[in-house]
C-alpha positions in Angstrom: 2.9 -47.2 -13.3 5.3 -45.4 -10.9 8.2 -46.7 -12.9 6.7 -45.4 -16.2 6.5 -41.9 -14.5 10.1 -42.2 -13.4 11.2 -43.0 -17.0 9.1 -40.1 -18.4 10.4 -37.5 -15.9 14.0 -38.7 -16.5 13.5 -38.1 -20.2 12.0 -34.7 -19.6 15.1 -33.7 -17.6 17.5 -35.3 -20.0 15.9 -33.5 -23.0 15.9 -30.2 -21.2 19.6 -30.5 -20.2 20.5 -31.4 -23.7 18.6 -28.6 -25.3 20.1 -26.1 -23.0 23.6 -27.5 -23.2 23.8 -28.3 -19.5 25.6 -31.3 -18.0 23.7 -34.5 -17.3 25.2 -35.1 -13.9 24.5 -38.3 -11.8 23.5 -36.0 -8.9 20.6 -34.5 -10.9 19.2 -37.9 -12.0 19.7 -39.5 -8.5 17.9 -36.6 -6.9 15.0 -36.9 -9.4 14.8 -40.6 -8.7 14.7 -40.0 -5.0 12.0 -37.4 -5.3 9.8 -39.7 -7.3 10.3 -42.6 -4.9 8.9 -40.5 -2.0 5.2 -40.7 -1.4 3.9 -37.3 -0.4 5.6 -34.2 0.9 9.3 -33.9 1.9 11.7 -31.2 3.1 15.1 -30.5 1.7 16.6 -32.2 4.8 14.5 -35.3 4.4 15.5 -35.6 0.8 19.2 -35.2 1.7 18.8 -37.9 4.4 17.1 -40.3 1.9 19.9 -39.8 -0.6 22.6 -40.5 2.1 20.9 -43.4 3.8 19.0 -45.3 1.0 21.0 -44.3 -2.0 24.4 -44.0 -0.3 24.7 -40.9 -2.4 25.4 -37.8 -0.1 25.1 -34.5 -1.9 25.6 -30.9 -0.7 22.7 -28.7 0.4 23.6 -26.4 -2.5 23.3 -29.2 -5.0 20.0 -30.3 -3.5 18.7 -26.7 -3.6 19.9 -26.0 -7.2 18.5 -29.3 -8.5 15.1 -28.7 -6.8 15.1 -25.3 -8.3 15.6 -26.8 -11.8 12.9 -29.4 -11.2 10.5 -26.7 -10.1 11.2 -24.8 -13.3 10.4 -28.0 -15.3 7.2 -28.5 -13.2 8.4 -31.9 -12.1 8.3 -30.8 -8.5 6.0 -28.4 -6.7 6.9 -26.3 -3.6 4.5 -25.7 -0.7 5.2 -23.1 1.9 3.3 -24.3 4.9 3.1 -22.5 8.2 6.5 -23.5 9.7 8.3 -25.1 6.8 8.8 -25.5 3.1 7.9 -28.9 1.6 8.2 -30.3 -1.9 6.5 -33.1 -3.7 6.6 -34.8 -7.1 3.9 -33.4 -9.2 4.2 -34.8 -12.8 1.2 -37.1 -12.2 -0.6 -35.1 -9.6 -1.1 -31.5 -10.7 -4.4 -30.7 -9.0 -5.1 -31.6 -5.4 -6.0 -30.3 -2.0 -4.3 -30.3 1.4 -5.7 -30.0 4.9 -3.3 -28.3 7.3 -3.6 -28.4 11.1 -3.0 -24.9 12.4 -1.9 -26.3 15.8 0.6 -29.2 14.9 1.2 -28.4 11.3 0.3 -31.9 10.0 -0.5 -31.8 6.3 -2.8 -34.4 4.7 -3.8 -34.7 1.0 -7.5 -34.6 0.5 -9.4 -36.2 -2.5 -12.0 -33.6 -3.6 -13.3 -34.7 -7.1 -16.1 -32.1 -7.0 -13.5 -29.3 -6.4 -11.3 -30.5 -9.2 -14.4 -30.8 -11.5 -15.5 -27.2 -10.6 -12.1 -25.7 -11.2 -11.6 -27.6 -14.4 -14.9 -26.4 -15.7 -14.1 -22.7 -14.9 -13.4 -20.5 -17.9 -10.6 -18.1 -17.2 -10.2 -15.0 -19.3 -6.9 -14.9 -21.1 -5.4 -17.6 -18.9 -4.6 -21.3 -19.4 -4.9 -23.4 -16.3 -2.2 -26.1 -15.8 -3.2 -27.2 -12.3 -4.0 -26.0 -8.8 -3.4 -26.6 -5.2 -6.0 -25.8 -2.5 -5.1 -25.4 1.2 -7.7 -25.9 3.8 -6.7 -24.8 7.3 -8.2 -26.1 10.5 -7.6 -28.3 13.6 -6.9 -32.1 13.2 -8.8 -34.6 15.3 -5.7 -35.4 17.4 -5.3 -31.7 18.3 -9.1 -31.4 18.9 -8.9 -34.3 21.4 -6.0 -32.6 23.2 -7.9 -29.4 23.4 -11.0 -31.2 24.8 -8.9 -33.0 27.4 -7.2 -29.8 28.4 -10.6 -28.0 28.7 -12.0 -30.8 30.8 -9.0 -30.8 33.1 -9.3 -27.0 33.5 -13.0 -27.3 34.4 -12.2 -30.0 37.0 -9.5 -27.8 38.6 -11.8 -24.9 38.8 -14.5 -27.1 40.5 -11.9 -28.3 43.0 -10.8 -24.8 43.8 -14.4 -23.7 44.3 -15.0 -26.6 46.7 -11.9 -25.7 48.7 -13.0 -22.1 49.0 -16.4 -23.0 50.4 
């Protein structure tokens, strides 16, 4: 199925470039293929590294940025501005979804929420056509919660030891 999606998005890009009399460069299509071979979110730097290492196809930061901008306009890629970084993801086959974001470590995880999707899809919007949505849920992940608990326990132990010494 993933290969079918790659063929479809390549055709969308090729048709757009042809209609707008823009060049069909190998860089654009290689970047698109790399984007659709990544599962999940990626940064501009991670995409550049993937192109250099796995595709042996290094491209400039400007080329990456401009191509991602084009893919954003075509709605083949979506951009997420998380707390400390900007990440991208392929979105042709995944328009509506939710993310949980840890406010301590910044970890981002996709969440399956069929009832949320159902509720938003059933909403009637006045003079507005919905294409998709992204929901961000902020909180503290289990790893960071465990660290906070350990830290709290250690602080309590230290206070108890200090109190014993004073007595």
